[in-house]
Residue, then its C-alpha position, 0 to 999 in steps of 0.5 A: x535491467x531496462x523494464x519491458x516495452x511490453x508491460x500490460x499491468x502497471x501495480x502501485x503502491x500510494x503512499x511514498x510511491x504514487x503520491x506525494x508526502x501531502x497526499x497529492x498526485x501531480x498533473x504529470x503522474x496522472x498524465x502518464x498513468x493515462x497515456x498508459x491505459x490508452x496504449x492498453x496496460x491496465x492500472x492496479x493500485x496495490x496498497x496498505x490503505x484499506x478499501x474505505x480509505x481509498x474509495x475517494x482516491x480510486x474515484x481521482x484517478x478514474x479508477x473504476x476496476x479492481x484495487x488490492x487493499x488492506x496489505x493484499x488482504x482485499x481485492x475491491x470492485x471499485x465500480x460495483x463497491x463491493x469485495x471480490x475477495x478479503x481475508x481476515x486476521x482472527x481477533x483472538x490470534x491478533x490479541x495472542x500476538x499483541x501480549x508477545x509483542x509486549x513480553x518482548x518489547x514493553x508496551x505498544x500502542x495499537x490500532x485497527x483496520x476493521x474488515x469490509x467495504x465500510x469499516x473503521x479504523x479504530x485506535x486505542x489511547x496513545x496511538x497516533x495515525x501515521x497519516x493525519x487525513x485518514x480518519x480514525x475512531x478513538x476507543x476507551x480500551x483495547x478490548x474495544x478493537x475487537x468488537x468487529x471483525x477486522x483485517x489488519x492490526x497497526x502497532x507503534x512504540x514510544x521509543x523503537x525505531x519502525x525497524x527494531x520494532x518489526x524485528x522484535x514483532x517478527x522474532x516472536x510472532x511466529x505463524x499468528x500473522x504477517x508483520x510488515x512495515x508499510x511506512x514511516x510509524x506504521x508496523x501492521x500485523x495481517x493474516x499469516x500469509x497475506x501479502x501484497x503479492x497474493x492480493x495483486x496474484x488474485x487480481x491479476x488472475x481475474x484480469x488474465x494477467x501474468x507476472x511476467x506482464x506486470x511492472x511494479x512500484x514501491x517503496x517500503x518493505x511491505x512492497x517487496x513480495x510485490x516487486x518479487x512476484x513482478x517480472x519488473x520491480x521498481x523501487x522509488x528513490x525514496x525507498x527502504x534500503x531493503x526494497x532497492x535491494x531486491x529491485x530491478x531498478x531505482x526510479x526518482x522520488x515519489x516528490x519528483x514523480x518517479x513512477x511517471x519518469x518510468x511510464x514515459x520511457x515505456x509508453x511516451x510522453x505527453x504534450x512534452x511533460x517528461x522533459x520538464x521539472x514535475x515542479x513545475x506542474x500544480x498537484x491535483x489535491x486527492x480528498x481521502x473520505x471515510 
């Protein structure tokens, strides 16, 4: 199905979608987003990263409006540096969920994203960050993870694949939390019922826009609710098979500027960028600050 030509809201995941594997964004993608915004479209970042981990990135993108962060648990106002909306994961429920998961699959390693615009990412011994560019604070023991309110828990298993860990967690967690898989080595627990779609819906309502106005891009199963909510859902060529199964179309990979390819079709090309291979353009490095 062809993408709509009058989309007013462009919702993009970051890792594996808009960003390349080295946390860079190409000039072609920047140009395509800028052209869409000049045509009147709004761009919303919808990411699993918490708000404190995307502030510098939003600055580099020129985003001064809203961003949906923390798998939909946070709607962040970049210009005002404040949360318009946020949901915490109850720490007692999180501990109970972890206990049930470990009873099923054995020991797992955990990390948490603290709630708030200045929240930290804490990692217990044995947990390895899937994105080495993102800052994290080691703690001595698991109890230290619960020192302050949190927005989500991140899990890794020493042997199980992400798919197997996700399936096992979902089978035992029940209504204690929502289980998502958002990237290689990234299985997460977030507040029950919270998804990227719930956060995107709140942000869109704030902007006066509707699902049918929206085109959404993603690459992992955590993007499924967002693509289903949007009027048109686009999976990257590198996307997980579960996401491709629900997408309206599949574009090129994040390394080949798949988001830009679709936006150029919708809003036209800029200075002939769409007619040339994206590899010809030096990527812009985006710094990520604590």
